[in-house]
C-alpha positions in Angstrom: 0.0 0.0 0.0 1.5 3.3 -1.0 1.9 6.3 1.4 -0.3 9.2 0.3 1.7 12.5 0.6 0.5 16.1 0.4 3.0 18.9 -0.2 2.2 22.3 1.3 4.6 25.2 0.4 4.1 28.7 -1.0 7.2 28.3 -3.2 6.3 26.8 -6.6 10.0 25.8 -7.0 9.9 23.8 -3.7 6.5 22.3 -4.5 7.7 21.0 -7.8 11.0 19.8 -6.5 9.4 17.8 -3.6 6.6 16.6 -5.9 9.0 15.1 -8.4 11.0 13.4 -5.6 7.8 11.9 -4.2 6.5 10.8 -7.6 9.8 9.1 -8.4 9.4 6.7 -5.4 7.1 3.7 -5.9 6.3 3.5 -2.2 4.8 7.1 -2.2 1.8 8.6 -4.0 1.6 12.4 -4.4 -2.0 13.3 -3.8 -1.7 17.0 -4.1 0.3 20.2 -3.8 -1.0 23.3 -2.0 0.3 26.8 -2.1 -1.4 28.0 1.1 -3.3 26.7 4.1 -6.7 27.2 2.6 -5.9 25.0 -0.4 -4.2 22.5 2.0 -7.3 22.3 4.2 -9.5 21.3 1.2 -6.9 18.8 0.0 -6.6 17.2 3.5 -10.4 16.7 3.6 -10.5 15.4 0.0 -7.4 13.1 -0.1 -6.9 12.2 3.6 -3.1 12.1 3.2 -0.9 9.8 5.4 1.9 12.4 5.5 2.1 16.2 4.9 5.2 18.1 4.2 4.5 21.6 5.5 6.4 24.9 5.0 6.6 27.0 8.2 6.6 30.3 6.4 3.5 30.8 4.4 1.2 33.8 3.5 -2.3 34.2 4.9 -2.1 31.4 7.5 1.4 30.4 8.6 2.5 26.8 9.0 2.3 26.7 12.8 -1.3 28.0 12.9 -2.3 25.4 10.2 -0.5 22.6 12.1 -2.2 23.5 15.3 -5.6 23.4 13.7 -4.8 20.2 11.7 -3.6 18.3 14.8 -6.9 19.2 16.6 -9.2 18.5 13.7 -7.5 15.6 11.9 -4.2 14.4 13.4 -1.8 13.6 10.6 1.9 12.9 10.3 3.7 16.1 9.4 7.3 16.7 8.3 8.1 20.4 8.6 10.2 22.1 5.9 12.3 24.7 7.8 14.4 27.7 6.9 17.9 27.8 8.2 17.5 30.9 10.3 17.3 31.4 14.1 13.6 32.3 13.7 13.0 29.2 11.5 14.7 27.0 14.1 12.6 28.4 16.9 9.4 27.9 14.8 10.6 24.3 14.1 10.8 23.3 17.7 7.4 24.9 18.3 6.1 22.8 15.5 7.5 19.6 17.1 5.8 20.7 20.3 2.5 20.9 18.5 2.8 17.4 17.2 4.9 17.5 14.0 6.8 14.2 13.6 10.0 15.5 12.1 11.6 18.3 10.1 14.1 18.9 7.4 15.8 22.2 6.3 14.8 23.7 3.0 17.1 22.3 0.3 20.3 24.1 -0.8 20.9 22.3 -4.0 24.3 23.5 -5.2 25.3 20.2 -6.8 23.9 16.9 -8.0 25.3 15.2 -4.9 23.4 17.7 -2.7 20.2 17.0 -4.6 20.6 13.2 -4.3 21.4 13.4 -0.6 18.5 15.7 0.1 16.2 13.4 -1.9 17.3 10.3 0.1 16.8 12.2 3.3 13.3 13.6 2.6 12.0 10.3 1.3 13.4 8.5 4.4 11.7 11.1 6.7 8.4 10.8 4.9 8.4 7.0 5.1 9.4 7.1 8.8 6.7 9.7 9.5 4.0 7.4 7.9 4.9 4.8 10.6 5.3 7.2 13.5 3.1 7.4 16.5 1.2 10.8 16.6 0.9 12.7 19.8 -2.6 11.5 20.3 -1.4 7.8 20.0 1.5 8.0 22.5 1.7 7.7 26.2 1.7 11.4 27.1 3.9 12.7 29.9 2.1 15.0 32.4 4.3 17.9 33.4 4.2 17.8 37.2 7.0 18.2 39.8 7.9 14.6 40.4 8.9 13.1 43.8 12.4 12.5 42.4 13.2 16.2 42.8 13.4 15.5 46.6 16.3 13.1 45.9 19.7 14.6 46.4 22.6 12.8 44.8 25.9 12.2 46.7 28.8 14.5 45.8 30.8 11.5 44.7 28.1 10.5 42.3 27.8 14.1 40.9 31.6 14.3 40.4 32.3 10.8 39.0 29.3 9.7 37.0 28.5 10.6 33.4 25.0 10.6 31.9 24.7 10.0 28.2 21.6 10.3 26.1 20.9 9.5 22.4 17.8 10.2 20.3 16.6 10.8 16.8 13.0 11.2 15.4 10.8 12.6 18.3 13.8 13.1 20.5 13.6 16.9 20.8 10.4 16.7 22.8 11.5 13.6 24.7 14.8 15.2 25.7 13.0 18.3 26.9 10.6 16.4 29.0 13.3 14.2 30.5 15.6 17.1 31.4 12.6 19.0 32.9 12.2 16.1 35.4 15.9 16.3 36.5 17.0 18.4 39.5 19.4 21.3 39.1 22.3 19.3 40.6 23.3 16.4 38.3 26.4 14.7 37.0 27.5 16.1 33.6 25.0 15.1 30.8 26.1 14.6 27.2 23.5 14.3 24.4 23.6 13.3 20.8 20.3 14.1 19.0 20.3 13.6 15.2 19.9 17.2 13.9 21.3 19.2 11.0 23.7 22.1 11.5 21.9 25.4 12.3 19.4 23.9 14.7 21.5 22.5 17.6 22.4 25.8 19.1 18.8 27.0 19.1 17.8 23.6 20.6 20.4 23.9 23.4 19.2 27.5 24.1 15.6 26.3 24.3 16.5 23.5 26.7 18.5 26.0 28.8 15.4 28.3 29.2 13.0 25.5 29.9 15.0 23.3 32.4 16.8 23.7 35.7 20.1 22.7 34.2 22.7 24.7 32.2 22.4 23.5 28.6 24.7 24.5 25.8 25.9 23.3 22.5 29.2 21.5 23.1 32.5 23.3 22.1 35.6 21.4 21.4 38.0 20.7 24.3 35.8 21.9 27.2 35.8 20.3 30.6 32.5 18.6 31.5 31.0 20.1 34.6 28.3 18.9 37.0 24.9 20.6 36.5 25.7 21.1 32.7 24.3 19.5 29.6 26.3 19.4 26.4 24.5 18.9 23.0 26.4 17.5 20.0 26.6 20.2 17.3 24.9 19.4 13.9 27.3 17.6 11.5 29.9 17.0 14.2 30.5 13.9 16.3 30.7 14.5 20.1 33.1 12.3 22.0 34.1 12.4 25.7 37.8 11.8 26.6 39.6 11.7 29.9 42.4 14.2 30.4 44.1 13.8 33.8 41.2 13.5 36.3 38.7 15.4 34.1 36.3 14.5 31.3 36.5 16.7 28.3 34.7 17.1 25.0 36.1 16.3 21.6 34.4 17.3 18.4 35.3 15.6 15.1 34.2 15.6 11.5 34.8 11.8 11.1 32.8 9.6 8.7 29.1 9.2 9.3 28.3 6.2 11.6 25.1 4.3 11.1 24.4 7.1 8.5 24.7 9.9 11.0 27.0 12.7 12.1 26.6 13.3 15.0 26.2 9.6 15.9 24.9 8.2 19.1 27.3 5.2 18.8 30.3 7.5 18.6 29.2 9.3 21.8 28.3 6.1 23.7 31.5 4.3 22.6 33.6 7.2 23.9 31.8 7.5 27.2 32.1 3.7 27.8 35.9 4.0 27.1 36.5 6.8 29.6 33.8 6.5 32.2 33.1 2.7 32.1 31.0 1.5 35.0 30.4 5.2 36.0 28.1 5.6 32.9 24.3 6.0 33.0 23.0 5.9 29.5 19.5 6.3 27.9 18.4 5.6 24.4 15.3 7.4 23.3 12.8 7.5 20.4 14.3 7.4 16.9 14.5 5.7 13.6 17.2 3.1 12.8 19.8 1.4 14.9 22.3 4.2 15.9 23.2 3.7 19.6 22.7 -0.1 19.9 26.4 -0.9 19.4 27.4 1.8 21.9 24.8 0.5 24.4 26.4 -2.9 24.1 29.8 -1.5 25.0 28.4 0.5 27.9 26.8 -2.7 29.2 30.1 -4.6 28.8 31.9 -2.0 30.8 29.5 -2.2 33.7 27.5 1.0 33.0 23.7 1.2 33.6 21.5 1.2 30.5 17.9 2.5 30.0 15.7 2.5 26.9 12.4 4.4 26.3 9.4 2.1 26.1 7.5 1.7 22.8 4.2 3.3 24.0 5.8 6.8 24.5 8.1 6.7 21.4 7.4 8.5 18.2 9.5 5.9 16.5 10.6 2.8 18.4 13.5 1.9 16.1 16.6 2.9 18.1 15.4 1.6 21.5 14.1 -1.6 19.9 17.5 -2.4 18.3 19.3 -1.9 21.6 16.7 -4.0 23.5 17.0 -6.8 20.9 20.7 -6.9 21.6 19.9 -7.8 25.2 22.0 -4.9 26.6 19.3 -2.8 28.2 18.8 -3.1 31.9 15.5 -1.1 32.2 12.9 -0.4 29.5 10.8 2.5 30.8 8.1 4.7 29.3 9.1 8.4 29.2 6.9 9.6 32.1 8.7 7.3 34.5 12.2 7.4 33.0 13.7 10.3 34.9 12.6 8.8 38.2 14.1 5.4 37.3 17.4 7.0 36.3 17.5 9.3 39.4 16.7 6.5 41.8 19.6 4.5 40.3 22.0 7.4 40.7 20.7 8.0 44.3 21.3 4.4 45.2 25.0 4.7 44.4 25.7 6.6 47.6 24.8 3.5 49.5 27.4 1.4 47.8 
């Protein structure tokens, strides 16, 4: 059965470009192209698409307003087409909060290679979105102050443990929720979220505003500090190395791993190598298998491993792959995940 796709974009060039990419794929069926939200509304009612690609910046009714109305009236898998500006990045994260499944920057097609890579990526995201759980279908976290905030972690734990988190599709909202449940005093946290360049700094700033922790995009060679969260920059691998008695960041432009840069495996492998049994790692919602190999190494080194449960994932691919390997100690739905991780870290002071 083919996936029905509707393209909504005010640019005729982008509409035609996306339309041709979709029509060339036998698994997809282009059911319509709309230049504004009014046309899109009629086409949604007429064609009932499985996936919509939606431009954020549109005349008359902008993409966010249309998305908000769509998710209330007829929840549909949406992939946002985002401009590479600070305002565009902000709007993208707002769209993900409203229920969009994923996003992709507007194409910069300077060469045939750029075109082919973009085509592969957009088609992959559309197919993934067609199988994703929409907000209405997932176990929804309720934002309350959890009992875990009463827990205080031992100084030894805060200064010797490392927390590592990996995520992809659906991860921006899952990471935000998870960090919001953590207290202000935590061991250093390192995160790889699959994201293109131009979005990770805005993502870090958003998390910094909305959580108790200090969140930043990682710089190369900085010392990891308690109470701080370090986000891998788009298009760079984030690794952790040990220098003397300190953990430090290392950013590299190495080959893609599992098709990604930054890669969760690269981060997890490095944390396992330098922190070993002092690692607490969580793999969250995402498509593919990135992170499963790294989780296996963390498990071998004696670290503690967690995976997000299927009911709260947008896409269960990455957690499922790690669980299948038999290297996950606790499978926990997102609403309970912070408590489980914190209770584990709090238990270490009794060792």
